[in-house]
C-alpha positions as CSV (number, residue, x, y, z in Angstrom):
1,X,-17.1,-13.2,-19.9
2,X,-16.7,-11.4,-16.6
3,X,-19.4,-9.3,-15.1
4,X,-19.6,-6.7,-12.3
5,X,-22.4,-5.4,-10.4
6,X,-21.7,-1.5,-9.9
7,X,-23.6,1.2,-7.9
8,X,-23.0,4.8,-7.5
9,X,-20.9,5.6,-4.2
10,X,-23.6,7.7,-2.4
11,X,-22.6,9.3,0.8
12,X,-23.2,7.2,3.9
13,X,-25.6,9.6,5.5
14,X,-28.1,9.5,2.5
15,X,-31.2,7.3,2.0
16,X,-29.7,6.1,-1.2
17,X,-26.6,4.7,0.6
18,X,-29.0,3.0,3.1
19,X,-30.8,1.5,0.3
20,X,-28.0,0.0,-1.4
21,X,-26.5,-1.0,1.8
22,X,-29.9,-2.9,2.5
23,X,-29.8,-4.4,-0.9
24,X,-26.1,-5.4,-0.6
25,X,-26.8,-7.1,3.0
26,X,-29.8,-8.8,1.6
27,X,-27.8,-10.4,-1.1
28,X,-24.9,-11.3,0.7
29,X,-26.9,-13.1,3.4
30,X,-28.9,-14.9,0.9
31,X,-26.4,-15.6,-1.8
32,X,-26.0,-19.3,-1.1
33,X,-29.8,-19.7,-1.9
34,X,-28.6,-18.7,-5.8
35,X,-26.3,-21.6,-6.0
36,X,-29.2,-24.1,-5.2
37,X,-31.6,-25.5,-7.9
38,X,-33.8,-24.0,-9.6
39,X,-31.2,-21.1,-10.2
40,X,-28.7,-21.4,-13.1
41,X,-25.6,-23.2,-12.1
42,X,-23.4,-20.0,-13.3
43,X,-24.3,-18.4,-9.8
44,X,-21.7,-21.3,-8.5
45,X,-19.2,-19.2,-10.4
46,X,-19.4,-16.0,-8.6
47,X,-17.1,-14.9,-5.9
48,X,-18.3,-11.9,-4.0
49,X,-14.8,-11.6,-2.6
50,X,-13.2,-11.1,-5.7
51,X,-11.8,-7.4,-6.4
52,X,-11.7,-5.4,-9.7
53,X,-8.3,-3.5,-10.2
54,X,-9.0,0.3,-10.3
55,X,-12.3,0.0,-8.6
56,X,-13.5,0.4,-5.0
57,X,-15.8,-1.7,-3.5
58,X,-19.0,0.0,-1.9
59,X,-18.4,0.1,1.6
60,X,-21.2,-1.7,3.2
61,X,-20.2,-4.5,0.7
62,X,-16.5,-4.4,1.7
63,X,-17.4,-4.7,5.5
64,X,-19.5,-7.8,4.8
65,X,-16.5,-9.4,2.8
66,X,-14.1,-8.5,5.4
67,X,-16.4,-10.1,8.2
68,X,-16.8,-13.3,6.0
69,X,-13.1,-13.8,5.7
70,X,-12.0,-12.8,9.1
71,X,-9.9,-15.5,11.1
72,X,-12.7,-15.3,13.7
73,X,-15.6,-16.0,11.1
74,X,-14.0,-19.1,10.0
75,X,-13.1,-20.2,13.6
76,X,-17.0,-19.7,14.4
77,X,-18.1,-21.4,11.5
78,X,-15.8,-24.5,12.3
79,X,-17.2,-24.6,15.9
80,X,-20.7,-24.1,14.4
81,X,-20.3,-27.1,12.2
82,X,-18.8,-29.4,15.2
83,X,-21.9,-28.2,17.4
84,X,-24.3,-29.2,14.7
85,X,-22.7,-32.4,13.7
86,X,-22.5,-33.3,17.5
87,X,-26.2,-32.4,18.1
88,X,-27.5,-35.3,15.9
89,X,-30.2,-33.0,14.3
90,X,-30.8,-32.6,10.6
91,X,-31.5,-28.8,9.6
92,X,-32.7,-27.3,6.5
93,X,-30.5,-24.5,4.8
94,X,-32.4,-21.8,6.3
95,X,-32.6,-23.3,9.6
96,X,-28.8,-23.9,9.7
97,X,-28.3,-19.9,8.5
98,X,-30.6,-18.9,11.2
99,X,-28.8,-21.2,13.9
100,X,-25.3,-19.9,12.6
101,X,-26.6,-16.2,13.3
102,X,-27.5,-17.2,16.6
103,X,-24.2,-19.0,17.2
104,X,-22.4,-16.0,16.3
105,X,-24.2,-13.7,18.9
106,X,-23.7,-16.4,21.4
107,X,-20.0,-16.7,20.8
108,X,-19.6,-12.7,20.6
109,X,-21.0,-12.8,24.1
110,X,-18.3,-15.7,25.2
111,X,-21.3,-18.3,25.4
112,X,-22.2,-21.6,23.6
113,X,-25.7,-22.5,22.3
114,X,-26.1,-24.8,25.5
115,X,-25.6,-21.9,27.8
116,X,-28.6,-19.9,29.2
């Protein structure tokens, strides 16, 4: 049975909007953790990028979905995966997520992790 998590569309300049946006950011950035044990396998069936006809996605969530599906995001992830593979190191999921965020920052500056 399909389900949806709905929130009130607060005006962006309000504290309530900021709280919901903070929750959305927290959920999206840590969503992969829900797909791992000990969480229920049903979490693997959730697609944060899916849409519901006639509904508008919360703006903060829409921005995160758009950023994660941009061609640049896929390219950066591919480059990151190549860098990790070539590094010869084993990283935990959390370390990998942290490094990916750092890698994205370096890429935005036109650098790579080896640059200082």
